[in-house]
BALOBA-1460 file (C-alpha; in Angstrom, 3 decimals):
// residues 156
<rec num="1" residu="x" x="-6.541" y="-40.172" z="1.539"/>
<rec num="2" residu="x" x="-5.136" y="-36.871" z="2.721"/>
<rec num="3" residu="x" x="-1.807" y="-35.881" z="1.217"/>
<rec num="4" residu="x" x="0.918" y="-34.357" z="3.360"/>
<rec num="5" residu="x" x="3.195" y="-31.826" z="1.790"/>
<rec num="6" residu="x" x="6.612" y="-31.126" z="3.173"/>
<rec num="7" residu="x" x="7.772" y="-28.149" z="1.194"/>
<rec num="8" residu="x" x="11.499" y="-27.658" z="0.759"/>
<rec num="9" residu="x" x="12.359" y="-24.028" z="0.222"/>
<rec num="10" residu="x" x="14.829" y="-23.314" z="-2.604"/>
<rec num="11" residu="x" x="17.270" y="-21.887" z="-0.103"/>
<rec num="12" residu="x" x="16.695" y="-24.671" z="2.401"/>
<rec num="13" residu="x" x="20.356" y="-25.163" z="3.318"/>
<rec num="14" residu="x" x="20.844" y="-21.473" z="4.048"/>
<rec num="15" residu="x" x="17.593" y="-21.381" z="6.002"/>
<rec num="16" residu="x" x="18.546" y="-24.473" z="7.960"/>
<rec num="17" residu="x" x="21.820" y="-22.869" z="8.966"/>
<rec num="18" residu="x" x="20.111" y="-19.593" z="9.898"/>
<rec num="19" residu="x" x="17.363" y="-21.392" z="11.812"/>
<rec num="20" residu="x" x="19.795" y="-23.485" z="13.779"/>
<rec num="21" residu="x" x="21.503" y="-20.266" z="14.797"/>
<rec num="22" residu="x" x="18.118" y="-18.983" z="16.025"/>
<rec num="23" residu="x" x="17.611" y="-16.456" z="13.217"/>
<rec num="24" residu="x" x="15.196" y="-17.920" z="10.658"/>
<rec num="25" residu="x" x="14.938" y="-15.777" z="7.533"/>
<rec num="26" residu="x" x="12.499" y="-16.086" z="4.645"/>
<rec num="27" residu="x" x="11.002" y="-13.763" z="2.055"/>
<rec num="28" residu="x" x="8.714" y="-15.249" z="-0.577"/>
<rec num="29" residu="x" x="5.552" y="-14.827" z="-2.588"/>
<rec num="30" residu="x" x="2.419" y="-16.663" z="-1.519"/>
<rec num="31" residu="x" x="0.341" y="-18.992" z="-3.691"/>
<rec num="32" residu="x" x="-3.342" y="-19.776" z="-3.171"/>
<rec num="33" residu="x" x="-4.690" y="-23.117" z="-1.980"/>
<rec num="34" residu="x" x="-5.893" y="-25.400" z="-4.812"/>
<rec num="35" residu="x" x="-8.208" y="-27.472" z="-2.539"/>
<rec num="36" residu="x" x="-6.522" y="-30.769" z="-3.373"/>
<rec num="37" residu="x" x="-6.469" y="-31.963" z="0.253"/>
<rec num="38" residu="x" x="-2.744" y="-31.282" z="0.586"/>
<rec num="39" residu="x" x="-1.765" y="-30.572" z="4.171"/>
<rec num="40" residu="x" x="1.339" y="-28.543" z="4.931"/>
<rec num="41" residu="x" x="2.837" y="-30.046" z="8.047"/>
<rec num="42" residu="x" x="0.002" y="-30.354" z="10.542"/>
<rec num="43" residu="x" x="-2.187" y="-27.709" z="8.849"/>
<rec num="44" residu="x" x="-4.964" y="-29.101" z="6.685"/>
<rec num="45" residu="x" x="-5.909" y="-27.888" z="3.225"/>
<rec num="46" residu="x" x="-8.666" y="-25.432" z="2.375"/>
<rec num="47" residu="x" x="-12.053" y="-26.892" z="1.461"/>
<rec num="48" residu="x" x="-12.579" y="-24.924" z="-1.765"/>
<rec num="49" residu="x" x="-10.323" y="-23.502" z="-4.498"/>
<rec num="50" residu="x" x="-8.931" y="-20.028" z="-3.770"/>
<rec num="51" residu="x" x="-7.145" y="-17.435" z="-5.889"/>
<rec num="52" residu="x" x="-4.798" y="-14.654" z="-4.921"/>
<rec num="53" residu="x" x="-4.119" y="-11.406" z="-6.762"/>
<rec num="54" residu="x" x="-0.874" y="-10.865" z="-4.830"/>
<rec num="55" residu="x" x="0.735" y="-12.017" z="-1.628"/>
<rec num="56" residu="x" x="4.072" y="-11.696" z="0.116"/>
<rec num="57" residu="x" x="5.447" y="-13.072" z="3.347"/>
<rec num="58" residu="x" x="8.640" y="-12.400" z="5.240"/>
<rec num="59" residu="x" x="10.179" y="-13.822" z="8.363"/>
<rec num="60" residu="x" x="13.139" y="-12.049" z="9.861"/>
<rec num="61" residu="x" x="14.245" y="-13.114" z="13.310"/>
<rec num="62" residu="x" x="11.188" y="-12.699" z="15.519"/>
<rec num="63" residu="x" x="9.140" y="-10.591" z="13.053"/>
<rec num="64" residu="x" x="6.537" y="-12.157" z="10.720"/>
<rec num="65" residu="x" x="4.902" y="-10.036" z="8.031"/>
<rec num="66" residu="x" x="2.287" y="-11.187" z="5.534"/>
<rec num="67" residu="x" x="0.254" y="-9.114" z="3.073"/>
<rec num="68" residu="x" x="-2.401" y="-10.422" z="0.685"/>
<rec num="69" residu="x" x="-4.663" y="-8.766" z="-1.854"/>
<rec num="70" residu="x" x="-7.580" y="-10.453" z="-3.550"/>
<rec num="71" residu="x" x="-7.580" y="-13.717" z="-1.573"/>
<rec num="72" residu="x" x="-11.014" y="-14.972" z="-2.622"/>
<rec num="73" residu="x" x="-12.816" y="-18.127" z="-3.675"/>
<rec num="74" residu="x" x="-12.213" y="-19.340" z="-7.230"/>
<rec num="75" residu="x" x="-14.683" y="-22.217" z="-7.136"/>
<rec num="76" residu="x" x="-17.883" y="-22.233" z="-9.197"/>
<rec num="77" residu="x" x="-19.464" y="-24.651" z="-6.711"/>
<rec num="78" residu="x" x="-19.766" y="-21.730" z="-4.249"/>
<rec num="79" residu="x" x="-22.336" y="-20.010" z="-6.464"/>
<rec num="80" residu="x" x="-22.944" y="-16.365" z="-5.592"/>
<rec num="81" residu="x" x="-20.016" y="-16.442" z="-3.132"/>
<rec num="82" residu="x" x="-17.442" y="-17.163" z="-5.859"/>
<rec num="83" residu="x" x="-15.007" y="-14.239" z="-6.017"/>
<rec num="84" residu="x" x="-15.525" y="-13.416" z="-2.309"/>
<rec num="85" residu="x" x="-14.042" y="-14.733" z="0.942"/>
<rec num="86" residu="x" x="-17.546" y="-16.072" z="1.758"/>
<rec num="87" residu="x" x="-17.654" y="-16.622" z="5.546"/>
<rec num="88" residu="x" x="-13.892" y="-16.338" z="6.108"/>
<rec num="89" residu="x" x="-13.663" y="-13.138" z="8.135"/>
<rec num="90" residu="x" x="-10.068" y="-13.345" z="9.339"/>
<rec num="91" residu="x" x="-6.706" y="-15.011" z="8.873"/>
<rec num="92" residu="x" x="-3.781" y="-16.007" z="11.072"/>
<rec num="93" residu="x" x="-0.221" y="-16.438" z="9.811"/>
<rec num="94" residu="x" x="1.631" y="-19.550" z="10.939"/>
<rec num="95" residu="x" x="5.211" y="-20.706" z="10.513"/>
<rec num="96" residu="x" x="5.565" y="-24.418" z="9.810"/>
<rec num="97" residu="x" x="8.915" y="-25.696" z="11.075"/>
<rec num="98" residu="x" x="10.545" y="-28.871" z="9.835"/>
<rec num="99" residu="x" x="12.327" y="-30.987" z="12.383"/>
<rec num="100" residu="x" x="13.281" y="-34.556" z="13.298"/>
<rec num="101" residu="x" x="9.688" y="-35.548" z="14.050"/>
<rec num="102" residu="x" x="8.166" y="-33.979" z="10.923"/>
<rec num="103" residu="x" x="6.640" y="-30.599" z="10.176"/>
<rec num="104" residu="x" x="4.372" y="-28.687" z="12.534"/>
<rec num="105" residu="x" x="3.257" y="-25.181" z="13.459"/>
<rec num="106" residu="x" x="6.148" y="-23.569" z="15.309"/>
<rec num="107" residu="x" x="4.439" y="-20.210" z="15.853"/>
<rec num="108" residu="x" x="1.166" y="-18.552" z="14.911"/>
<rec num="109" residu="x" x="-0.086" y="-14.969" z="15.035"/>
<rec num="110" residu="x" x="-3.367" y="-13.678" z="16.335"/>
<rec num="111" residu="x" x="-6.173" y="-13.386" z="13.780"/>
<rec num="112" residu="x" x="-6.394" y="-10.223" z="11.675"/>
<rec num="113" residu="x" x="-9.463" y="-9.210" z="9.647"/>
<rec num="114" residu="x" x="-9.849" y="-10.326" z="6.026"/>
<rec num="115" residu="x" x="-11.712" y="-7.671" z="4.038"/>
<rec num="116" residu="x" x="-14.607" y="-8.509" z="1.718"/>
<rec num="117" residu="x" x="-12.159" y="-7.912" z="-1.156"/>
<rec num="118" residu="x" x="-9.794" y="-10.519" z="0.331"/>
<rec num="119" residu="x" x="-7.134" y="-8.119" z="1.648"/>
<rec num="120" residu="x" x="-5.233" y="-8.574" z="4.920"/>
<rec num="121" residu="x" x="-1.970" y="-7.570" z="6.590"/>
<rec num="122" residu="x" x="-0.170" y="-9.350" z="9.411"/>
<rec num="123" residu="x" x="2.754" y="-7.744" z="11.232"/>
<rec num="124" residu="x" x="3.560" y="-9.621" z="14.407"/>
<rec num="125" residu="x" x="6.340" y="-10.581" z="16.749"/>
<rec num="126" residu="x" x="6.634" y="-14.368" z="17.137"/>
<rec num="127" residu="x" x="8.808" y="-16.818" z="19.025"/>
<rec num="128" residu="x" x="10.012" y="-19.770" z="16.959"/>
<rec num="129" residu="x" x="11.250" y="-22.925" z="18.645"/>
<rec num="130" residu="x" x="14.971" y="-23.710" z="18.510"/>
<rec num="131" residu="x" x="15.842" y="-25.803" z="15.482"/>
<rec num="132" residu="x" x="13.087" y="-24.470" z="13.198"/>
<rec num="133" residu="x" x="14.453" y="-25.697" z="9.868"/>
<rec num="134" residu="x" x="13.214" y="-24.707" z="6.379"/>
<rec num="135" residu="x" x="10.231" y="-22.645" z="7.562"/>
<rec num="136" residu="x" x="7.105" y="-22.383" z="5.438"/>
<rec num="137" residu="x" x="4.614" y="-19.583" z="6.070"/>
<rec num="138" residu="x" x="0.914" y="-20.340" z="5.731"/>
<rec num="139" residu="x" x="-2.104" y="-18.081" z="6.010"/>
<rec num="140" residu="x" x="-4.877" y="-19.911" z="7.851"/>
<rec num="141" residu="x" x="-8.594" y="-19.169" z="7.662"/>
<rec num="142" residu="x" x="-10.924" y="-18.195" z="10.480"/>
<rec num="143" residu="x" x="-14.356" y="-19.502" z="9.574"/>
<rec num="144" residu="x" x="-17.287" y="-19.546" z="11.997"/>
<rec num="145" residu="x" x="-14.913" y="-18.469" z="14.764"/>
<rec num="146" residu="x" x="-12.460" y="-21.366" z="14.305"/>
<rec num="147" residu="x" x="-8.962" y="-21.432" z="12.828"/>
<rec num="148" residu="x" x="-8.867" y="-23.930" z="9.981"/>
<rec num="149" residu="x" x="-6.839" y="-24.912" z="6.965"/>
<rec num="150" residu="x" x="-4.386" y="-22.908" z="4.913"/>
<rec num="151" residu="x" x="-5.560" y="-20.533" z="2.181"/>
<rec num="152" residu="x" x="-2.150" y="-19.357" z="0.935"/>
<rec num="153" residu="x" x="1.435" y="-20.498" z="1.504"/>
<rec num="154" residu="x" x="5.057" y="-19.886" z="0.570"/>
<rec num="155" residu="x" x="7.248" y="-22.429" z="-1.165"/>
<rec num="156" residu="x" x="4.710" y="-24.423" z="-3.204"/>
Protein backbone atom coordinates (compact mmCIF):
# COMPACT_ATOMS: atom_id res chain seq x y z
CA UNK A 1 0.00 0.00 0.00
CA UNK A 2 1.34 3.41 -0.93
CA UNK A 3 1.32 5.98 1.85
CA UNK A 4 0.27 9.56 1.17
CA UNK A 5 1.92 12.29 3.14
CA UNK A 6 0.29 15.63 3.62
CA UNK A 7 2.97 17.69 5.26
CA UNK A 8 1.89 20.58 7.45
CA UNK A 9 4.53 23.27 7.60
CA UNK A 10 5.30 24.64 11.08
CA UNK A 11 4.14 28.06 9.98
CA UNK A 12 1.09 26.70 8.18
CA UNK A 13 -1.34 29.35 9.42
CA UNK A 14 0.92 32.19 8.31
CA UNK A 15 1.52 30.47 4.98
CA UNK A 16 -2.18 29.87 4.49
CA UNK A 17 -2.88 33.55 5.02
CA UNK A 18 -0.05 34.59 2.69
CA UNK A 19 -1.10 32.07 0.04
CA UNK A 20 -4.70 33.16 0.10
CA UNK A 21 -3.47 36.69 -0.51
CA UNK A 22 -1.56 35.38 -3.55
CA UNK A 23 1.91 35.70 -2.00
CA UNK A 24 3.06 32.26 -0.83
CA UNK A 25 6.27 32.43 1.18
CA UNK A 26 8.47 29.58 2.38
CA UNK A 27 12.12 29.12 3.27
CA UNK A 28 13.24 25.74 4.57
CA UNK A 29 15.91 23.07 4.51
CA UNK A 30 15.40 19.99 2.37
CA UNK A 31 15.56 16.38 3.57
CA UNK A 32 16.36 13.38 1.39
CA UNK A 33 13.85 10.71 0.39
CA UNK A 34 13.96 7.57 2.58
CA UNK A 35 12.35 5.31 -0.09
CA UNK A 36 9.47 4.27 2.16
CA UNK A 37 6.84 4.68 -0.58
CA UNK A 38 5.55 7.92 0.94
CA UNK A 39 3.98 10.16 -1.67
CA UNK A 40 3.79 13.90 -1.10
CA UNK A 41 0.52 15.03 -2.60
CA UNK A 42 0.38 13.53 -6.08
CA UNK A 43 4.17 13.04 -6.36
CA UNK A 44 5.35 9.50 -5.72
CA UNK A 45 8.31 8.49 -3.59
CA UNK A 46 11.81 7.73 -4.82
CA UNK A 47 12.63 4.08 -5.52
CA UNK A 48 15.88 3.92 -3.52
CA UNK A 49 17.24 5.60 -0.37
CA UNK A 50 18.93 8.96 -0.97
CA UNK A 51 21.11 11.21 1.19
CA UNK A 52 21.73 14.92 1.03
CA UNK A 53 24.77 16.84 2.25
CA UNK A 54 22.84 20.12 2.22
CA UNK A 55 19.75 21.57 0.64
CA UNK A 56 17.69 24.73 0.86
CA UNK A 57 14.52 25.88 -0.83
CA UNK A 58 12.73 29.20 -0.88
CA UNK A 59 9.50 30.41 -2.38
CA UNK A 60 8.83 34.11 -2.45
CA UNK A 61 5.91 35.32 -4.51
CA UNK A 62 6.56 34.02 -8.02
CA UNK A 63 10.23 33.06 -7.47
CA UNK A 64 11.29 29.49 -6.57
CA UNK A 65 14.89 28.77 -5.62
CA UNK A 66 16.34 25.40 -4.67
CA UNK A 67 19.98 24.43 -4.11
CA UNK A 68 21.28 20.97 -3.24
CA UNK A 69 24.74 19.55 -2.65
CA UNK A 70 25.54 15.88 -2.41
CA UNK A 71 22.12 14.48 -3.38
CA UNK A 72 23.18 10.89 -4.04
CA UNK A 73 22.07 7.32 -3.45
CA UNK A 74 22.54 5.93 0.06
CA UNK A 75 21.39 2.40 -0.71
CA UNK A 76 23.77 -0.57 -0.66
CA UNK A 77 21.46 -2.45 -3.05
CA UNK A 78 22.68 -0.13 -5.85
CA UNK A 79 26.17 -1.63 -5.70
CA UNK A 80 28.82 0.43 -7.48
CA UNK A 81 26.31 3.27 -7.99
CA UNK A 82 25.88 3.87 -4.24
CA UNK A 83 27.11 7.39 -3.44
CA UNK A 84 26.23 8.65 -6.96
CA UNK A 85 23.05 9.92 -8.61
CA UNK A 86 23.20 6.79 -10.84
CA UNK A 87 21.06 7.53 -13.92
CA UNK A 88 19.34 10.62 -12.49
CA UNK A 89 20.74 13.37 -14.71
CA UNK A 90 18.42 16.23 -13.80
CA UNK A 91 15.86 17.52 -11.33
CA UNK A 92 12.77 19.72 -11.43
CA UNK A 93 11.45 21.66 -8.44
CA UNK A 94 7.72 21.45 -7.78
CA UNK A 95 5.44 23.23 -5.33
CA UNK A 96 2.78 21.00 -3.80
CA UNK A 97 -0.28 23.05 -2.85
CA UNK A 98 -2.85 21.91 -0.32
CA UNK A 99 -6.45 22.70 -1.08
CA UNK A 100 -10.03 21.49 -0.61
CA UNK A 101 -9.54 18.49 -2.90
CA UNK A 102 -6.20 17.39 -1.42
CA UNK A 103 -2.59 18.11 -2.28
CA UNK A 104 -1.22 18.35 -5.81
CA UNK A 105 1.52 19.96 -7.87
CA UNK A 106 0.60 23.62 -8.24
CA UNK A 107 3.67 24.60 -10.26
CA UNK A 108 6.83 22.94 -11.52
CA UNK A 109 10.07 24.26 -13.01
CA UNK A 110 11.91 23.05 -16.06
CA UNK A 111 14.57 20.40 -15.45
CA UNK A 112 18.07 21.53 -14.47
CA UNK A 113 21.16 19.30 -14.59
CA UNK A 114 22.17 17.22 -11.56
CA UNK A 115 25.96 16.88 -11.42
CA UNK A 116 27.69 13.55 -10.83
CA UNK A 117 28.40 14.82 -7.29
CA UNK A 118 24.66 15.41 -6.76
CA UNK A 119 24.70 19.22 -6.97
CA UNK A 120 21.97 21.33 -8.60
CA UNK A 121 20.51 24.83 -8.50
CA UNK A 122 17.03 25.92 -9.54
CA UNK A 123 16.10 29.59 -9.86
CA UNK A 124 12.83 30.00 -11.69
CA UNK A 125 9.76 32.15 -11.99
CA UNK A 126 6.56 30.17 -11.38
CA UNK A 127 2.83 30.83 -11.32
CA UNK A 128 1.01 29.27 -8.38
CA UNK A 129 -2.74 28.76 -8.49
CA UNK A 130 -4.93 30.95 -6.28
CA UNK A 131 -5.50 29.38 -2.89
CA UNK A 132 -2.19 27.49 -2.70
CA UNK A 133 -2.18 26.72 1.03
CA UNK A 134 0.76 25.35 3.08
CA UNK A 135 3.11 24.80 0.12
CA UNK A 136 5.69 22.03 0.21
CA UNK A 137 8.64 22.12 -2.18
CA UNK A 138 9.87 18.86 -3.67
CA UNK A 139 12.81 18.12 -5.93
CA UNK A 140 11.79 15.54 -8.52
CA UNK A 141 14.09 13.23 -10.45
CA UNK A 142 14.56 12.98 -14.20
CA UNK A 143 15.51 9.41 -14.96
CA UNK A 144 15.65 7.98 -18.48
CA UNK A 145 14.12 11.22 -19.77
CA UNK A 146 11.03 11.09 -17.52
CA UNK A 147 10.12 13.15 -14.46
CA UNK A 148 9.50 10.82 -11.54
CA UNK A 149 9.25 10.78 -7.78
CA UNK A 150 10.65 13.17 -5.22
CA UNK A 151 14.26 12.93 -4.05
CA UNK A 152 14.23 15.76 -1.48
CA UNK A 153 11.49 17.85 0.14
CA UNK A 154 10.79 20.58 2.67
CA UNK A 155 8.68 20.09 5.77
CA UNK A 156 9.24 16.40 6.55
